[in-house]
C-alpha positions as CSV (number, residue, x, y, z in Angstrom):
1,M,-17.8,23.4,-14.7
2,L,-16.3,20.1,-15.9
3,K,-13.8,21.9,-18.2
4,T,-12.8,24.2,-15.4
5,L,-12.1,21.3,-13.1
6,Q,-10.1,19.6,-15.8
7,I,-7.9,22.6,-16.3
8,I,-7.4,23.2,-12.6
9,A,-6.5,19.5,-12.1
10,L,-4.1,19.6,-15.1
11,I,-2.2,22.7,-13.8
12,Q,-2.0,21.2,-10.3
13,G,-0.9,17.8,-11.7
14,V,1.9,19.2,-13.8
15,F,3.1,21.2,-10.9
16,V,3.1,18.2,-8.5
17,L,4.8,15.9,-11.0
18,S,7.5,18.5,-11.7
19,V,8.3,18.9,-8.0
20,L,8.3,15.2,-7.4
21,F,10.5,14.5,-10.4
22,I,13.0,17.2,-9.5
23,N,13.3,15.8,-5.9
24,R,13.1,12.1,-7.0
25,K,16.5,11.2,-5.5
26,E,15.2,12.0,-2.0
27,Y,12.6,9.2,-2.2
28,K,12.8,5.4,-2.3
29,K,12.7,4.4,-5.9
30,T,9.9,1.8,-6.1
31,T,7.3,3.9,-4.1
32,F,8.3,7.0,-6.0
33,W,7.7,5.6,-9.5
34,L,4.5,3.9,-8.4
35,L,3.1,7.2,-7.1
36,F,4.5,9.0,-10.1
37,G,2.9,6.5,-12.4
38,S,-0.4,6.9,-10.6
39,L,-0.4,10.7,-11.0
40,V,0.7,10.5,-14.6
41,S,-2.2,8.1,-15.4
42,V,-4.7,10.3,-13.6
43,L,-3.4,13.3,-15.5
44,L,-3.9,11.5,-18.8
45,Y,-7.4,10.6,-17.7
46,V,-8.1,14.2,-16.9
47,A,-6.9,15.4,-20.3
48,G,-8.2,12.6,-22.5
49,D,-11.3,11.0,-20.9
50,D,-13.6,9.4,-23.5
51,D,-16.6,11.5,-22.8
52,N,-14.9,14.8,-21.9
53,N,-11.7,14.9,-24.0
54,L,-10.2,18.3,-23.2
55,F,-8.3,18.7,-26.5
56,V,-10.3,16.8,-29.2
57,Q,-14.1,16.8,-28.9
58,D,-15.8,13.4,-28.8
59,A,-12.4,11.6,-29.2
60,D,-12.4,8.2,-27.5
61,W,-8.9,7.7,-26.1
62,F,-9.8,4.6,-24.1
63,L,-6.3,4.0,-22.9
64,F,-6.6,7.2,-20.9
65,D,-8.7,5.5,-18.3
66,S,-9.2,6.1,-14.6
67,S,-8.7,2.5,-13.7
68,L,-4.9,2.6,-14.3
69,F,-4.6,5.3,-11.7
70,V,-6.3,3.0,-9.1
71,T,-3.9,0.0,-9.8
72,F,-0.8,2.3,-9.5
73,L,-2.2,3.8,-6.3
74,F,-2.9,0.3,-4.8
75,L,0.6,-0.8,-5.6
76,F,2.1,2.4,-4.2
77,F,0.4,1.7,-0.9
78,R,1.4,-1.9,-1.0
79,Y,5.1,-1.0,-1.3
80,Y,4.8,1.9,1.1
81,K,3.5,-0.5,3.7
82,N,5.9,-3.4,3.2
83,G,8.9,-1.2,2.7
84,K,10.4,-3.4,-0.1
85,E,13.0,-1.7,-2.3
86,K,12.6,-3.9,-5.3
87,F,9.4,-4.3,-7.4
88,S,8.4,-8.0,-7.6
89,K,7.6,-9.3,-11.1
90,L,4.6,-11.2,-9.7
91,D,3.0,-7.8,-8.9
92,Y,2.7,-7.0,-12.6
93,L,-0.3,-9.4,-12.4
94,F,-2.2,-6.6,-10.6
95,F,-2.3,-4.8,-14.0
96,L,-4.2,-7.8,-15.6
97,P,-7.6,-6.3,-14.9
98,N,-6.5,-3.1,-16.7
99,I,-5.4,-5.0,-19.7
100,I,-8.7,-6.9,-19.8
101,Y,-10.5,-3.6,-19.3
102,F,-8.7,-1.9,-22.2
103,F,-9.4,-5.0,-24.4
104,I,-13.1,-4.7,-23.7
105,E,-13.1,-1.0,-24.5
106,A,-11.3,-1.7,-27.8
107,L,-14.0,-4.3,-28.7
108,E,-16.7,-1.8,-27.9
109,I,-15.1,0.8,-30.2
110,W,-13.6,-1.1,-33.1
111,M,-15.7,-4.3,-33.3
112,V,-19.0,-2.8,-32.3
113,A,-19.6,-5.5,-29.7
114,E,-23.0,-5.9,-28.0
115,K,-23.3,-2.9,-25.7
116,S,-25.0,-4.6,-22.9
117,I,-22.5,-7.5,-22.7
118,V,-19.6,-5.0,-22.8
119,E,-21.1,-3.0,-19.9
120,I,-21.6,-6.1,-17.8
121,F,-17.9,-7.1,-18.3
122,E,-16.8,-3.5,-17.6
123,S,-18.8,-3.4,-14.4
124,I,-17.3,-6.7,-13.2
125,I,-13.8,-5.4,-13.9
126,E,-14.5,-2.1,-12.2
127,L,-15.4,-4.1,-9.1
128,T,-11.8,-5.4,-9.1
129,F,-10.6,-1.8,-8.7
130,V,-13.1,-1.3,-5.9
131,A,-11.5,-4.4,-4.3
132,Y,-8.1,-2.8,-4.6
133,L,-9.3,0.3,-2.9
134,S,-11.1,-1.7,-0.3
135,L,-8.0,-3.6,0.6
136,I,-6.2,-0.3,1.2
137,I,-9.0,1.0,3.4
138,Y,-9.3,-2.4,5.3
139,S,-5.5,-2.5,5.9
140,I,-5.4,1.1,7.3
141,L,-8.5,0.6,9.5
142,T,-7.5,-2.8,10.9
143,T,-3.9,-1.9,11.7
144,R,-5.0,1.5,13.0
145,T,-2.2,3.1,11.2
146,K,-2.4,6.7,9.7
147,H,-1.9,7.2,6.0
148,W,-3.0,10.1,3.8
149,I,-4.2,7.7,1.0
150,I,-7.4,6.8,2.9
151,Y,-8.9,10.2,2.3
152,F,-8.9,9.4,-1.4
153,A,-9.4,5.7,-1.4
154,I,-12.8,5.9,0.3
155,P,-14.5,8.4,-2.0
156,I,-12.9,6.9,-5.2
157,A,-14.1,3.4,-4.1
158,L,-17.6,4.7,-3.5
159,I,-17.6,6.4,-6.9
160,F,-16.5,3.3,-8.7
161,A,-18.9,1.0,-6.8
162,L,-21.9,3.3,-7.6
163,S,-20.8,3.5,-11.2
164,S,-20.7,-0.3,-11.5
165,L,-24.1,-0.5,-9.9
166,D,-25.5,2.1,-12.2
167,E,-24.3,0.2,-15.3
168,L,-25.7,-3.1,-14.1
169,L,-29.1,-1.6,-13.3
170,N,-29.1,0.0,-16.7
171,V,-28.4,-3.3,-18.4
172,F,-30.8,-5.5,-16.5
173,I,-33.7,-3.4,-15.6
174,T,-33.1,-0.2,-17.7
175,V,-32.9,2.0,-14.6
176,E,-30.2,4.7,-14.1
177,L,-29.1,6.3,-10.9
178,P,-30.1,9.9,-11.5
179,F,-27.1,11.3,-9.6
180,L,-24.5,9.2,-11.4
181,N,-24.7,9.5,-15.1
182,D,-21.4,9.6,-17.1
183,Q,-21.0,13.4,-16.6
184,N,-21.6,13.2,-12.9
185,F,-19.2,10.3,-12.5
186,N,-16.5,12.4,-14.2
187,T,-17.3,15.5,-12.1
188,Y,-17.1,13.6,-8.8
189,L,-13.9,11.9,-9.8
190,L,-12.3,15.1,-11.0
191,L,-13.2,16.8,-7.7
192,V,-11.3,14.1,-5.8
193,V,-8.4,14.2,-8.2
194,A,-8.2,18.0,-8.0
195,F,-8.1,17.7,-4.2
196,L,-5.5,14.9,-4.4
197,F,-3.1,17.1,-6.4
198,Y,-3.8,20.1,-4.1
199,F,-3.1,17.9,-1.0
200,I,0.2,16.5,-2.4
201,A,1.3,19.9,-3.5
202,F,0.6,21.3,0.0
203,K,2.5,18.5,1.6
204,L,5.5,18.9,-0.6
205,L,5.6,22.6,-0.2
206,S,5.3,22.3,3.6
207,K,8.1,19.6,3.6
208,G,5.6,16.9,4.6
209,K,7.6,13.7,5.2
210,D,4.7,11.3,4.9
211,V,3.9,11.6,1.2
212,L,6.7,9.3,0.2
213,P,9.3,7.4,2.2
214,N,12.7,9.0,2.0
215,V,15.9,7.3,1.2
216,E,18.3,7.0,4.1
217,I,21.4,8.4,2.5
218,G,24.7,7.9,4.1
219,K,23.2,6.9,7.5
220,Y,26.2,4.7,8.3
221,K,28.7,6.4,6.0
222,N,31.3,7.0,8.8
223,S,30.9,3.6,10.4
224,N,34.0,2.0,12.0
225,L,32.6,-1.5,11.6
226,N,34.8,-4.0,9.7
227,P,33.5,-7.4,8.3
228,K,34.9,-9.3,11.3
229,L,33.1,-7.1,13.8
230,I,29.9,-7.3,11.8
231,E,29.9,-11.1,11.9
232,Q,30.7,-11.1,15.6
233,Y,27.9,-8.7,16.4
234,K,25.5,-10.7,14.3
235,A,26.3,-13.9,16.1
236,D,26.0,-12.1,19.5
237,L,22.6,-10.7,18.6
238,V,21.3,-14.1,17.5
239,R,22.7,-15.8,20.6
240,S,21.1,-13.2,22.8
241,M,17.7,-14.3,21.4
242,E,18.2,-18.0,20.9
243,K,20.1,-18.8,24.1
244,D,19.4,-16.0,26.5
245,K,15.8,-15.4,25.2
246,L,15.9,-11.7,25.8
247,Y,12.8,-11.3,23.7
248,L,10.7,-12.7,26.6
249,N,11.1,-9.2,28.3
250,N,8.1,-7.3,27.0
251,K,9.8,-4.0,27.7
252,L,13.0,-5.0,25.9
253,S,14.7,-2.0,24.1
254,I,17.8,-1.7,22.0
255,V,19.5,0.0,25.0
256,D,18.9,-3.1,27.1
257,V,20.5,-5.3,24.4
258,S,23.3,-2.8,24.0
259,D,24.0,-3.0,27.8
260,K,23.7,-6.8,27.9
261,L,26.1,-7.4,25.0
262,N,28.3,-4.4,25.5
263,I,27.8,-3.3,21.9
264,P,27.3,0.4,21.1
265,R,23.6,1.0,20.3
266,Q,24.4,2.5,16.9
267,Y,26.4,-0.6,15.9
268,I,23.4,-2.8,16.8
269,S,21.2,-0.6,14.5
270,E,23.7,-0.7,11.7
271,V,24.2,-4.5,11.8
272,L,20.4,-5.1,11.9
273,N,19.4,-2.5,9.3
274,E,22.3,-2.8,6.9
275,H,23.5,-6.4,7.2
276,M,20.4,-8.3,8.4
277,N,17.8,-6.1,6.5
278,K,15.5,-5.7,9.5
279,S,14.6,-3.3,12.2
280,F,15.3,-4.0,15.9
281,Q,11.6,-4.5,16.5
282,D,11.2,-6.9,13.6
283,F,14.3,-8.9,14.8
284,V,12.9,-9.3,18.3
285,N,9.3,-10.0,17.2
286,E,10.4,-12.8,14.9
287,Y,11.6,-14.7,17.9
288,R,8.5,-13.9,19.9
289,V,6.3,-15.2,17.1
290,E,8.3,-18.5,16.8
291,E,8.2,-18.9,20.5
292,F,4.4,-18.4,20.5
293,V,4.1,-21.1,17.7
294,C,6.3,-23.5,19.6
295,R,4.2,-23.1,22.8
296,L,0.9,-23.3,20.9
297,K,1.9,-26.7,19.6
298,N,2.7,-27.9,23.1
299,D,-0.4,-29.6,24.5
300,Q,0.7,-28.5,28.0
301,N,-0.4,-25.0,27.1
302,N,-3.9,-25.9,26.0
303,H,-5.4,-24.3,29.0
304,F,-3.9,-20.9,28.1
305,T,-5.6,-18.3,25.9
306,L,-3.9,-17.1,22.8
307,L,-3.4,-13.7,24.4
308,G,-2.0,-15.4,27.6
309,I,0.7,-17.2,25.5
310,A,1.4,-14.0,23.6
311,T,1.9,-12.1,26.8
312,D,4.2,-14.8,28.1
313,V,6.5,-14.6,25.1
314,G,7.0,-10.9,25.2
315,F,4.1,-9.1,23.5
316,N,2.5,-6.4,25.6
317,S,-0.8,-5.8,23.7
318,K,-3.3,-7.7,21.8
319,S,-3.3,-5.4,18.8
320,S,0.5,-5.4,18.4
321,F,0.5,-9.2,18.7
322,N,-2.2,-9.7,16.1
323,A,-0.6,-7.3,13.6
324,T,2.9,-8.7,14.1
325,F,1.8,-12.4,13.9
326,K,-0.1,-11.8,10.7
327,K,2.9,-9.9,9.2
328,H,5.2,-12.8,9.9
329,K,2.9,-15.8,9.3
330,G,0.3,-14.4,6.8
331,L,-2.5,-15.6,9.1
332,T,-4.2,-14.3,12.2
333,P,-3.3,-16.2,15.4
334,T,-6.8,-17.8,15.5
335,Q,-6.5,-18.9,11.8
336,F,-3.1,-20.3,12.5
337,K,-4.4,-22.3,15.6
338,N,-7.3,-23.7,13.5
339,S,-4.9,-24.8,10.8
340,L,-3.1,-27.0,13.3
341,S,-6.3,-28.9,14.1
């Protein structure tokens, strides 16, 4: 059964990678290469796993490890969520557990390190990958957003967590979980991987738009805006927030701003998206967050609840306020208030 699953996953994987690569120019570069790297690494795992090498029996290709797939998947979700176009050099640090894991595996193979010690370290490192997957799950559940990755993050996190528990039990009390020996671990993971490839293939063939974010090509190609108008509109938009405080209207829309400033709606979108690198909602919410902070620091508002102040500055729901505030400040409103004490 295991060999059959490997072959099915390999065929599906090669197909999916081929389709993605052919259409790569349609997708945002960073998220595309992170998902592509994740799928390549899982394909290598399927073909050259230590215990079930498809091509060379009993070969121990420790670099073809499932953990690399998890790190790529985590980074893919990270950049899918934050929308950044350029990969940050600091994010290479997320691959550090993989490097340590590979080093430990090399010690086990080439230097005949103490097996129990190696398994303890391996289990600890595996928990890092469980943490990566848990962060994905937590982010999706707490922000109540929909993302296809959660259907794979949950079972993979569970498999890795049980695998770590099994290894630790085996080392300390010589007990193994009967349903999670090495072969079962690989079978469970291969089932998830096979479904992952099938899911992505189905999405791509049905023109699913949510697998990868698309590049907005030529959106403002025929724009009549010149540099002078761009600067004028930027100044008008900023003034409408700083002086007129339009953001206090919790039903404010881009049409309202367009009517107020007598600027065509498409030009407002172009100036914000292309020349200020933010969406209309982010632009407005930045001012709401700063107004909230300003009022929070004012002792005259001590009798108001956090939600009361938030409503006053233009937010129309508790969930959107909490999510927006954390996005801009990196803390929840309550944590931020406590930090001022």
